[in-house]
N, C-alpha and C positions, 0 to 999 in steps of 0.2 A: 188278896185284894181283888174285889170284883170289878168287872168292866163297868164303865159309866153307862147311864141310860142312853138309848138312841136319841138323836137330836136332829131336827130338820130346820134348815135356815132357808128362807125364801128371798128372792130378789125383790127390790123395792119397786112397787107399782107407781109410787109417786115420782121417782126418778124417770121411769119409763114414760109416764105421762108428760113430764117436762121435756123429755127428748122428743116426743111426738109433736108438742107445741112448737118447739124451735125448728124442727124439720119442716113442718107445714109453713112456718114463716119464710123459710128459705125457698120452699117450692113456690110460694106466692111471689117472692122476689125474682126467681128465675123466670116465672111466667111473665112478669112485668118486663123483664129484659127482652123476652121474645117479642112481646107486643110493641115495645118502643125501642127498636134498634138504633134510632137516630141519636142516642146520647153518647156515642163514642164506644159503645160496647157491641161486639159482634153477636149476631143471633145465635151462633153455635155455642157461645159461652152460656147463654140463657138456657138452651136445651140441656147442656151438660149439667148445670146446677139443678135444673128441674128433675132430670132423670136420677141423678145421684141422691138428692134429698127425698125424692119419692121412694126410692129403695130403702133409705134410712127410716122413713116414716112407716113403711110396711114392717120393717124389723121391730120398730117400737110398738106397733099394734100387736105383733106376735108376742112380745114380752109382756104386754098388758094382759092379753088373754090367757097366756100360758107362761107364768113366771118361772124362772129358773129356780131349781131347788138343789140344795146341797145337804144330803143326808149322811149323818155320821153314825156308825155302829161299830161293833167289836171287830168286824172284818176289814173295814176301810171306809172310804167315802164314796158316795154315788152322786154324780152330776146328772140331772135330768131336767126336762122342760125347756122352755125358751127356744133357742135355735138348735138345741141338741136333739137330734131325731131319735136316737136310741140311748138309753141310760148308759153312762160310762162309769165303771167301777175302778177305783184306784185303791189297791190294798195298802194297808199301813206299812207293810214291808217294802213297798215300792216307792214310798215317799219318805225320804230320810229326814228332811227338815223343810218347813214352810217359812218363807221369808218374802219381804217386799223387794221388788227390783224396779229400777227406773227404765222407762221406755226411751228409745233414742231421741224422740222429739218431746220429751217431758211426760209427765204423768207417772203413775205407779201402778203396778199390778202385783198380784199374789202369785208367787212361783214356788216350785218345790224341786229339790234335788233328789235324784235316784241314787241308791247306794252303789258304791263303786267296788268292784272286785279288784284288789291290787294285783292279782296274778293275771287277770285278763287284760289284753291289750286292745280293747275295743274303743273306737273313736266315739266322742260325744256326738249327740244329734245336732241337727241344724239349729234348733232353738237354743241349745246350750252354747253353740259356737257364736251366735249373734247377741244373745241376751244374758248369758251366764246362768241360766236355769234350765233344767231338763223338761219341765212342764209348767203349765200355768192354769189358773182358774179364771173363769169369767169375772167381771166386775159387776157393780150395780147392786150390792147386797144392802140389807137394811142396817147393818152395823158397819162401823168404820173398818178399813182394811187392817189397821194396826190391831184392833180388838179381834178380828177374825183370825189373823195369823197367830195371835196368842192363844185363842181358843183351839185352833187346829193342832198346834204344837202340844198343848197341855192334854188334849183329848188323846192324841197319839201316844204320849208318854204314859198316860193312865192305862191304855189298852195293852201296850207292849211291856209295861212294868218297868 
């Protein structure tokens, strides 16, 4: 059985643009809070909102200009672009199973488990201790998380036989 064709998935620019619009609305709201502190809101709260959502808007601009890519090939997957400075390769042998997991305050992300050596007594990492997965992938893809998990698991199964 031959390995599947290499595949590249890009993050959604439309979602990044929506994130930018909402962040800029909150920056405007924070600026209004700074300009009119007499409405029962402290000025520092306006500064905090303005600074936080300005940083979020900057991140959205980066994602618009340099979308995150997820490249699949016979060796593994490679995450590049977006906020990732250097491409990160995850070999198929280091990702046992991809699955969705719930975040503590709601929402879902794609995570993966690393294979366990039953003879080794190594503790799980910090991510696994809190979230129940060994690693995670960024969000904001053009396809739904459910479809992406199914694609990753089937691609891995085809490669590893």
